[in-house]
Every structure is written in C-alpha cells, then in structure tokens.
C-alpha positions in Angstrom: -25.0 15.7 -2.9 -26.0 16.6 0.7 -29.7 16.4 -0.3 -29.2 12.9 -1.6 -27.4 11.9 1.6 -30.3 13.2 3.7 -32.8 11.5 1.5 -31.0 8.2 1.8 -30.7 8.5 5.6 -34.4 9.1 5.8 -35.4 6.2 3.6 -37.8 3.9 5.4 -36.1 0.8 6.8 -32.6 2.4 6.2 -32.0 2.6 9.9 -31.0 -0.8 11.4 -33.9 -2.5 13.2 -34.0 -3.1 17.0 -32.8 -1.2 20.0 -29.1 -1.1 20.6 -27.5 -1.3 24.0 -25.1 1.3 25.4 -22.1 -0.6 24.2 -23.1 -0.6 20.5 -24.8 2.7 20.6 -21.8 4.6 21.9 -19.1 2.3 20.4 -17.2 5.3 18.8 -17.2 7.1 22.1 -15.9 4.0 24.0 -13.2 3.6 21.3 -12.2 7.3 21.5 -12.1 7.0 25.3 -9.7 4.0 25.0 -7.5 5.9 22.6 -7.2 8.9 24.9 -6.6 6.6 27.8 -3.7 5.0 26.0 -2.4 8.4 25.1 -2.5 9.9 28.6 -1.3 6.7 30.2 1.8 6.6 28.0 2.3 10.3 28.5 2.2 9.9 32.3 4.6 6.9 32.1 7.0 8.9 30.0 6.8 11.9 32.3 7.5 9.8 35.4 10.4 8.0 33.9 11.9 11.1 32.2 15.3 10.8 30.5 15.6 7.1 31.4 13.1 6.3 28.6 13.6 9.0 26.1 16.1 11.8 25.8 14.2 15.1 25.5 11.4 15.6 28.0 8.1 17.0 26.9 7.9 16.8 23.1 9.3 13.3 23.0 6.8 12.1 25.7 4.0 13.5 23.6 5.3 11.9 20.4 5.6 8.4 22.0 2.2 8.8 23.7 0.8 9.8 20.3 2.2 6.7 18.8 0.4 4.5 21.4 -2.9 6.3 21.0 -2.8 6.5 17.3 -1.9 2.9 16.9 -5.0 1.9 18.9 -7.0 4.4 16.8 -5.8 2.8 13.6 -7.1 -0.6 14.8 -10.5 0.9 15.7 -10.8 2.7 12.3 -10.1 -0.4 10.2 -11.8 -3.1 12.3 -14.6 -1.0 13.6 -15.6 0.3 10.2 -15.3 -3.2 8.7 -17.3 -4.9 11.4 -20.1 -2.3 11.3 -20.4 -2.6 7.6 -20.4 -6.4 7.8 -23.2 -6.3 10.4 -25.3 -3.8 8.4 -27.9 -6.5 7.7 -27.4 -8.5 10.8 -30.9 -7.7 12.2 -32.7 -8.9 9.1 -30.4 -11.9 8.8 -31.2 -13.0 12.4 -34.9 -12.6 11.9 -34.9 -14.2 8.4 -36.4 -11.0 7.1 -34.0 -10.2 4.2 -36.5 -11.5 1.6 -39.2 -9.5 3.1 -37.4 -6.3 2.3 -37.9 -7.1 -1.4 -41.6 -6.9 -0.9 -41.6 -3.4 0.4 -42.4 -0.5 -1.8 -39.3 1.4 -0.7 -36.7 2.2 -3.4 -34.2 -0.6 -2.7 -31.3 1.4 -4.0 -31.9 4.2 -1.6 -32.5 1.7 1.1 -29.1 0.1 0.6 -27.4 3.5 0.4 -29.1 4.7 3.5 -28.1 1.6 5.4 -24.5 2.1 4.4 -24.5 5.7 5.6 -26.0 4.6 8.9 -23.2 2.0 9.3 -20.5 4.6 8.4 -21.8 7.5 10.5 -20.5 6.2 13.9 -17.0 6.1 12.6 -17.1 9.5 11.2 -18.1 10.6 14.7 -15.1 8.6 16.0 -12.8 10.5 13.8 -14.3 13.8 14.9 -13.5 12.9 18.5 -9.9 12.3 17.5 -9.4 15.7 15.9 -7.6 17.0 19.1 -5.2 14.0 18.9 -4.3 14.8 15.3 -3.7 18.4 16.1 -1.6 17.5 19.1 0.5 15.2 16.9 0.9 17.9 14.3 1.9 20.6 16.8 4.4 18.2 18.5 6.1 17.5 15.2 5.2 13.8 15.5 4.8 13.2 11.8 7.7 15.3 10.6 10.2 13.7 13.0 8.9 10.1 12.9 11.6 8.7 10.7 14.4 10.7 12.3 14.0 9.3 15.9 15.1 5.7 16.3 13.0 5.3 19.5 9.8 5.2 17.5 10.9 2.1 15.7 10.4 0.2 18.9 6.7 0.7 18.2 7.0 -0.3 14.5 5.0 -3.6 14.7 2.0 -1.6 16.1 2.5 1.7 14.3 3.3 0.2 11.0 0.3 -2.1 11.1 -1.9 0.9 11.7 -0.4 2.9 8.8 1.3 5.5 11.0 3.9 6.1 8.3 1.3 7.4 5.8 2.3 11.0 6.0 5.0 12.2 3.6 7.4 13.3 6.3 10.4 13.6 3.9 8.8 16.5 2.1 10.2 18.6 4.9 13.7 18.2 3.4 12.7 20.3 0.5 13.7 23.8 1.6 11.5 25.5 -0.9 8.4 24.5 1.1 9.5 26.6 4.1 9.3 29.8 1.9 5.5 29.3 1.8 4.6 27.4 5.0 6.3 27.8 8.4 7.4 24.5 10.1 4.7 24.5 12.9 1.9 25.2 10.4 3.4 22.5 8.1 3.3 20.0 10.9 -0.3 20.8 11.7 -1.2 20.5 8.0 0.4 17.0 8.0 -1.8 16.0 10.9 -5.0 17.3 9.1 -3.9 15.5 5.9 -3.5 12.4 7.9 -7.1 12.8 9.3 -8.4 13.0 5.7 -6.4 9.9 4.7 -7.8 8.0 7.7 -11.3 9.1 6.7 -10.9 7.4 3.3 -9.7 4.3 5.1 -12.8 4.2 7.2 -15.1 4.7 4.2 -13.4 2.0 2.2 -13.4 -0.5 5.1 -17.1 0.1 5.8 -18.0 -0.1 2.1 -16.1 -3.4 1.7 -17.8 -4.9 4.7 -21.2 -3.6 3.6 -20.7 -5.1 0.1 -19.7 -8.5 1.6 -22.7 -8.4 4.0 -25.1 -7.8 1.1 -23.7 -10.7 -0.9 -23.2 -13.2 1.8 -26.3 -14.9 3.3 -24.9 -15.3 6.8 -24.0 -12.5 9.1 -21.3 -14.6 10.8 -19.6 -15.4 7.6 -19.8 -11.8 6.4 -18.1 -10.7 9.7 -15.4 -13.4 9.4 -14.6 -12.5 5.8 -14.6 -8.8 6.5 -12.2 -9.1 9.5 -9.8 -11.2 7.5 -9.8 -9.7 4.0 -10.2 -5.9 4.6 -7.2 -5.4 7.0 -5.1 -7.6 4.7 -5.9 -5.6 1.6 -5.5 -2.2 3.4 -2.1 -3.2 5.0 -0.6 -4.8 1.8 -1.9 -3.6 -1.6 -3.2 -0.3 -0.4 -0.1 0.5 1.6 2.3 0.5 -1.3 3.6 4.0 -0.2 4.2 2.6 3.3 6.5 0.0 1.9 8.5 2.7 0.2 9.2 4.3 3.6 10.0 0.9 5.1 12.4 0.0 2.3 14.1 3.4 2.8 14.5 2.7 6.5 16.2 -0.6 5.9 18.3 0.5 3.0 19.6 3.6 4.9 21.1 6.3 2.6 20.9 4.2 -0.6 18.1 6.4 -1.9 18.0 10.2 -2.1 15.4 11.6 0.3 13.7 13.8 -2.3 13.4 10.8 -4.7 11.7 8.9 -1.9 9.4 11.8 -1.2 8.3 12.0 -4.8 7.6 8.3 -5.0 5.9 8.3 -1.7 3.7 11.2 -2.6 2.7 9.7 -6.0 1.9 6.3 -4.5 0.1 7.9 -1.5 -2.1 10.0 -3.8 -2.8 7.0 -6.0 -3.9 4.8 -3.0 -6.0 7.7 -1.7 -7.9 7.9 -5.1 -8.2 4.2 -5.4 -9.7 3.8 -1.9 -12.3 6.5 -2.7 -13.2 5.2 -6.1 -13.4 1.5 -5.0 -15.6 2.5 -2.0 -18.0 4.2 -4.4 -18.0 1.2 -6.7 -18.7 -1.2 -3.9 -21.6 0.7 -2.5 -23.0 1.5 -5.9 -22.8 -2.2 -6.8 -24.5 -3.3 -3.6 -27.3 -0.8 -4.1 -27.8 -1.5 -7.8 -27.8 -5.3 -7.4 -29.5 -5.4 -4.0 -32.4 -7.6 -5.1 -30.2 -10.0 -7.0 -27.7 -10.3 -4.1 -30.5 -11.0 -1.6 -32.0 -13.7 -3.8 -28.6 -15.2 -4.7 -29.0 -14.4 -8.4 -26.6 -13.1 -11.0 -25.9 -9.4 -10.7 -26.6 -6.8 -13.4 -23.8 -6.2 -15.9 -24.9 -2.8 -17.2 
C-alpha cells in the first residue's frame, strides 16, 4: 500500500502546477496557529475571570478553551479539506490545459490518485499539528465530561456544528470498563479515537471535493458545490450518532444511558466505515473515469 502511495505521489504532473505563495503553502500551519490562538486566548480569559465564568478553576478553563479551539479546528478540517480537493485541478482549469493532460503518456489513473494525495497531504499535516490539543482534551477529561457540564451547551451551536459530540462519552457509565482501563487512560484513548475519526472526516471531505472538481468543468463551480454540499452531508446524514446525543440531551432521563451508548457506538462505527468506503469509491471513480470526466462523456459502468 505504501509503495503504491509513493508511486502515485511521484507520478509526473501529479503535483499541482505553479508556485504557491506563503499563505497557500503553509495553510495547515496558519490554521493550526489560529486554533492554538483561540485555545490559549480562551484559556487566558477563563483564568483571568476565574469563578465568575465557570465554577472549578483549572480543568474547567482547559475544557472550555478546548471547546473553542476544537470548534475552529472542526471548521478547518471540513472546509479546508473540501476546498483543497475542489481546487485540485484549478491550475489546469485556469490555463485551459485539462484536455492537454489526456495527451500525455502518463498513466491517468495514477495521475488522478497522486493529485488527490497531494491535495489531502496538507490536512494530514494539520491534524498532526493538533495532536497536542487532542491529548490535552483527553487528559483534562473534556470528552468524558462534556455531557455532564451544562456550561458547555453555551457553545453548542459551534461545537455541535463541528461534531464535538462524536466521542461515545456515555461509555464511561459502564463500570466494567474501569476494570481494564483507568479513567485517565480512558480519557486519553477517547481523544485519540476522536483524532482518528476526524482523519476520516478530512479524507472524505477531500475525496468528495476532488470528485466534484474532476467532473465539473469550472473551478469556481466546483468550489461552490463543495462548500455547500460536503458540510451539509457531513453534519446531517453522516452525523446520525450526533443526533442520538442531542435527542438524549433534550429528552433528559427518558432513555437509559447504556442504551444510548450502544446506539451511539453502533451508529458511530457505521458512519466511520461509510465515510472510509465512500471516500475510496469517490477517488477510485475519479481515477478510473478521468478521461471521460474531462471530456464530458459518460463514465464507465464496469
């Protein structure tokens, strides 16, 4: 698998043409800087105001700061990946050189796969920059206590939109888990699982944007469709497990916590698998039908 990835990345013309400025070249680093700035700004604000904002000092400050930073990170993961995928062929579209790619002797399937990997790579780098944030949220118990602290629901419009509730926090009520994993390690594990989940979100968003960019003959139209459709799909259909938690919150104690945890875990695992499979299908379809999509012809059915 890794040999195939390296081969696709080294395929001639797979790297986007032209020289990128500092803003585009280091977009993941700028986004990571903004995330940590939001985190530390909120942390400083909470520390200065103390008990007037939240009751317990240090951990609650960290959790609220994590909600602010992670909310911004969620926006960057979804929109950043979708936009980069949608602009994968922007250089060729601007120069009117898409048809010229068909005349090259390069394997067009490998070319498409390599271009997708080059579009995805910056946001993998972005997630790597955020590993300390995920660890910090895990150590502070952010995920495990999220539903038990009413203060966090003041951030619900932002946090919910960015899928902050995607971790199965209610699994902690099952006492049997504590026989195998200590609470601090369990919280860190939730943070790492959340990182893996967000990785699949980035891969799907980039794959969907890339597929749209390959099929649509205008870079502007591809960008518009990606920014509208991809977040909508991610925050509705692919957030079925989030809606379970939201329903539980509004219904109060009408549902048993362990029943909610089982449904949440089942739906979460299903959505995880669906995102991975659909991303693979979208990239495979764009690579297999690259020539037909560029020429505006019917795609292959086999």
